[in-house]
C-alpha positions as CSV (number, residue, x, y, z in Angstrom):
1,M,-24.9,-15.3,7.6
2,A,-23.1,-13.6,10.5
3,I,-25.2,-11.7,13.2
4,I,-25.1,-8.2,12.9
5,P,-24.9,-6.4,16.4
6,T,-27.1,-3.1,16.8
7,F,-25.1,-0.1,16.5
8,E,-25.7,3.4,17.7
9,N,-23.2,5.6,15.6
10,I,-23.3,3.5,12.1
11,R,-25.7,1.9,10.2
12,Y,-25.1,-1.7,8.6
13,E,-27.3,-2.8,5.6
14,L,-26.7,-5.9,3.3
15,K,-28.2,-6.3,0.0
16,D,-27.2,-8.4,-2.9
17,H,-23.9,-9.4,-1.4
18,I,-23.1,-5.8,-0.7
19,A,-22.9,-4.5,2.7
20,T,-23.1,-0.7,2.9
21,I,-21.8,0.7,6.2
22,T,-22.6,4.2,6.9
23,V,-21.3,6.4,9.6
24,A,-24.4,8.0,11.2
25,R,-23.4,11.2,13.3
26,P,-24.5,14.1,11.2
27,K,-24.9,16.6,13.7
28,V,-21.0,16.2,14.4
29,L,-20.4,15.8,10.9
30,N,-19.7,12.1,11.3
31,A,-16.7,12.8,13.5
32,L,-14.9,9.6,14.7
33,N,-14.9,9.0,18.6
34,G,-13.9,5.9,20.5
35,A,-17.3,4.0,20.3
36,T,-17.8,4.5,16.4
37,L,-14.3,3.2,15.8
38,A,-15.4,0.3,17.9
39,E,-18.3,0.1,16.3
40,L,-16.6,0.1,12.6
41,A,-14.2,-2.5,13.9
42,T,-17.3,-4.6,15.1
43,A,-19.0,-4.0,11.6
44,F,-16.1,-4.9,9.3
45,T,-15.1,-8.1,11.4
46,A,-18.7,-9.1,10.5
47,A,-18.6,-8.2,7.1
48,G,-15.1,-10.3,6.7
49,E,-16.6,-13.2,8.3
50,D,-20.0,-13.3,6.6
51,K,-19.8,-15.3,3.3
52,E,-22.9,-13.6,2.1
53,V,-20.8,-10.2,1.9
54,L,-18.7,-10.1,-1.2
55,A,-18.1,-6.1,-1.1
56,I,-18.3,-3.5,1.2
57,I,-19.4,0.4,0.5
58,L,-18.6,2.7,3.3
59,T,-20.1,6.2,3.3
60,G,-21.2,8.9,6.0
61,E,-24.7,10.1,6.5
62,G,-26.0,13.4,5.1
63,E,-24.7,15.6,2.5
64,K,-21.8,17.5,4.2
65,A,-19.4,14.9,5.4
66,F,-18.0,11.5,5.0
67,V,-16.1,11.7,8.2
68,A,-14.8,15.2,9.4
69,G,-12.2,13.9,11.5
70,A,-11.8,12.7,15.0
71,D,-14.1,13.9,17.7
72,I,-11.6,16.3,19.5
73,T,-14.0,16.6,22.3
74,E,-12.2,13.3,23.5
75,F,-8.9,14.9,23.6
76,S,-9.5,16.7,26.8
77,G,-7.3,15.1,29.6
78,V,-5.4,12.6,27.2
79,T,-1.9,11.8,28.4
80,A,1.0,11.1,26.0
81,M,0.7,7.3,26.7
82,D,-3.1,7.6,26.1
83,A,-2.5,9.2,22.8
84,V,-0.2,6.4,21.8
85,D,-2.9,3.9,22.5
86,F,-5.7,6.0,20.9
87,A,-3.6,6.0,17.6
88,R,-2.7,2.2,17.7
89,R,-6.4,1.7,18.4
90,G,-7.5,3.8,15.1
91,Q,-4.5,2.1,13.2
92,R,-5.6,-1.4,14.0
93,T,-9.1,-0.6,12.8
94,F,-8.0,0.9,9.5
95,S,-5.6,-1.8,8.8
96,L,-8.5,-4.3,9.5
97,I,-10.4,-2.4,6.8
98,E,-7.3,-2.4,4.2
99,N,-6.4,-6.1,4.5
100,L,-10.1,-7.4,4.9
101,G,-9.7,-9.5,1.8
102,K,-12.7,-8.1,0.3
103,P,-13.1,-4.9,-1.6
104,V,-14.0,-1.7,0.6
105,I,-15.1,1.2,-1.5
106,A,-15.2,4.4,0.2
107,A,-18.2,6.6,-1.2
108,V,-17.0,10.1,-0.1
109,N,-19.7,12.3,0.0
110,G,-18.3,15.6,1.6
111,F,-15.7,16.4,4.0
112,A,-13.1,13.7,4.7
113,L,-10.6,15.4,7.0
114,G,-8.1,14.1,9.5
115,G,-9.2,10.7,10.5
116,G,-11.9,10.7,7.6
117,C,-9.3,11.4,5.0
118,E,-7.3,8.4,6.7
119,L,-10.5,6.2,6.9
120,A,-11.0,6.8,3.3
121,M,-7.3,5.9,2.3
122,A,-7.6,2.6,4.0
123,C,-10.0,1.2,1.6
124,T,-9.5,-0.3,-1.7
125,I,-11.0,2.2,-3.7
126,R,-12.2,5.6,-3.3
127,I,-15.0,7.4,-5.3
128,A,-15.9,10.9,-4.4
129,S,-18.6,13.3,-4.9
130,E,-18.0,16.9,-6.7
131,S,-18.2,18.5,-3.3
132,A,-15.9,16.1,-1.4
133,R,-12.9,17.7,0.3
134,F,-10.1,15.9,1.9
135,G,-7.2,17.1,4.0
136,Q,-5.0,16.3,7.1
137,P,-5.3,19.5,9.2
138,E,-4.0,18.0,12.3
139,T,-0.9,20.4,12.4
140,K,-3.5,23.5,12.8
141,L,-4.2,21.7,16.4
142,G,-0.6,21.1,17.3
143,L,-0.7,17.3,16.3
144,I,0.4,15.1,13.6
145,P,-2.0,12.5,11.7
146,G,-2.2,9.4,14.0
147,Y,-4.3,6.9,11.9
148,G,-2.1,6.3,9.3
149,G,-2.0,9.7,7.4
150,T,1.8,10.2,7.3
151,Q,2.1,6.5,5.9
152,R,-0.8,5.9,3.4
153,L,-1.0,9.3,1.9
154,P,2.6,9.3,0.6
155,R,2.0,6.0,-0.8
156,L,-0.8,7.2,-2.8
157,V,0.1,10.7,-4.0
158,G,4.0,10.7,-3.4
159,K,6.3,12.1,-0.8
160,G,6.0,15.7,-2.0
161,R,2.4,16.1,-2.4
162,A,1.6,14.4,1.0
163,L,3.9,16.6,3.1
164,Q,2.5,19.8,1.3
165,I,-1.0,18.5,2.2
166,I,-0.2,17.6,5.9
167,L,2.1,20.5,6.6
168,T,-0.2,23.2,5.2
169,G,-3.4,21.6,6.5
170,D,-5.0,22.7,3.1
171,M,-8.1,21.1,2.0
172,V,-7.8,19.1,-1.4
173,K,-10.9,19.7,-3.8
174,A,-12.4,16.3,-5.5
175,D,-11.0,17.2,-8.9
176,E,-7.4,17.8,-7.5
177,A,-7.6,14.9,-5.4
178,L,-8.4,13.0,-8.8
179,R,-5.5,14.6,-10.4
180,I,-2.8,13.5,-7.8
181,G,-4.3,9.9,-7.3
182,L,-6.1,10.5,-3.9
183,V,-9.5,9.3,-5.6
184,N,-10.2,7.0,-8.4
185,E,-13.2,8.9,-9.7
186,V,-15.5,12.0,-9.1
187,V,-19.1,12.0,-9.9
188,A,-22.0,14.1,-9.2
189,A,-23.6,13.7,-5.8
190,A,-26.4,11.8,-7.0
191,E,-24.4,9.2,-8.7
192,L,-22.1,8.4,-5.9
193,L,-23.7,5.5,-4.2
194,P,-24.9,4.1,-7.6
195,R,-21.4,4.4,-9.1
196,A,-19.9,2.8,-5.9
197,E,-22.7,-0.1,-6.2
198,A,-21.8,-0.6,-9.9
199,I,-18.0,-1.0,-9.2
200,A,-18.8,-3.5,-6.5
201,K,-21.2,-5.6,-8.6
202,K,-18.4,-5.8,-11.3
203,I,-15.8,-6.7,-8.7
204,I,-18.0,-9.6,-7.2
205,A,-18.6,-10.8,-10.5
206,N,-15.3,-12.2,-10.4
207,A,-13.7,-15.0,-8.3
208,P,-13.8,-14.0,-4.7
209,I,-10.5,-15.9,-3.8
210,A,-8.6,-14.4,-6.9
211,T,-10.1,-11.0,-5.4
212,R,-8.5,-11.8,-2.0
213,L,-5.3,-13.0,-3.3
214,T,-4.8,-9.9,-5.5
215,I,-5.6,-7.3,-2.5
216,D,-3.2,-9.2,-0.5
217,S,-0.5,-9.3,-3.4
218,V,-0.7,-5.5,-3.7
219,N,-0.9,-4.6,0.1
220,R,2.1,-6.5,1.2
221,G,3.9,-6.2,-2.0
222,L,4.0,-2.4,-1.6
223,D,6.0,-2.8,1.5
224,M,8.6,-5.3,-0.1
225,A,11.6,-5.1,-2.6
226,L,10.6,-5.8,-6.2
227,G,12.1,-9.3,-6.0
228,E,10.3,-10.2,-2.6
229,G,7.0,-8.8,-4.2
230,L,7.3,-10.8,-7.3
231,E,7.6,-14.0,-5.2
232,L,4.5,-13.2,-3.2
233,E,2.9,-12.9,-6.5
234,A,4.1,-16.1,-7.6
235,A,3.0,-17.8,-4.6
236,N,-0.5,-16.3,-4.6
237,F,-0.8,-17.1,-8.2
238,G,-0.1,-20.7,-7.5
239,L,-2.9,-20.6,-4.8
240,S,-5.3,-19.3,-7.4
241,F,-4.7,-22.4,-9.5
242,A,-5.6,-24.7,-6.7
243,T,-9.2,-23.0,-6.6
244,E,-12.6,-24.6,-7.8
245,D,-13.0,-21.3,-9.3
246,K,-10.0,-21.2,-11.2
247,L,-11.4,-24.5,-13.0
248,E,-15.0,-22.9,-13.3
249,G,-13.4,-19.4,-14.8
250,T,-11.5,-21.3,-17.4
251,K,-14.0,-23.8,-18.3
252,A,-16.6,-20.8,-18.7
253,F,-14.1,-19.0,-20.8
254,A,-13.8,-22.1,-23.1
255,E,-17.7,-22.2,-23.3
256,K,-18.1,-18.7,-24.1
257,R,-20.4,-18.2,-21.0
258,A,-20.3,-16.3,-17.8
259,P,-18.6,-18.1,-14.9
260,Q,-20.7,-19.1,-11.7
261,F,-17.9,-18.5,-9.1
262,Q,-18.4,-20.3,-5.5
263,G,-15.5,-18.9,-3.7
264,K,-13.9,-22.4,-3.5
């Protein structure tokens, strides 16, 4: 098991192969500052390296916010070049989450605005409470999204809807987010974490290597032409055939029993 460092701005808990990472700055609606971004990078790196962790749930502390955006108190005195580095640092962290190779389920419990919306979009699956609100209000501050919003949002909801959300800065309610494909499910607040855990448990009952190869095929394939994506899929399909889990899965199917995957 990986050694989990002590955090000031997030909480990290591990139970039944599921790591729950909670952004814990409720007084500022869990806004992302530099320190929180660094801690998220450390936590997800640790989760990725820990063989005991098979899935991750990401949420925010309290009932009001998942993450209500970047901490704009850090913007004072930032130069254009500083801002480029600021954006790249956040993008690296969110790309780490997106390409971790383990499913990351965002349990969106309130406001997911600006960097918070971008953080949720970097996750594998998004489950929202009925009170969740999404948005990219950066243009209201004279800015544009800098942590991947202009790239991931169109890929999830289409170009026209993404541009409307970003250019107006309007918030999107949970039911509308579900309708346009920004989230996978909407549940009552009391059911949010239990539902995220149920999905995580269903995923981790399957072969971990197959899960990793599937995430890789989808994420990388989205940026390829169809033919290239099919080649990637075939290559990863071949890799799955070389695993002990494939042998166990097919044997368990034939024997009409639950497989016991080892991630090998």
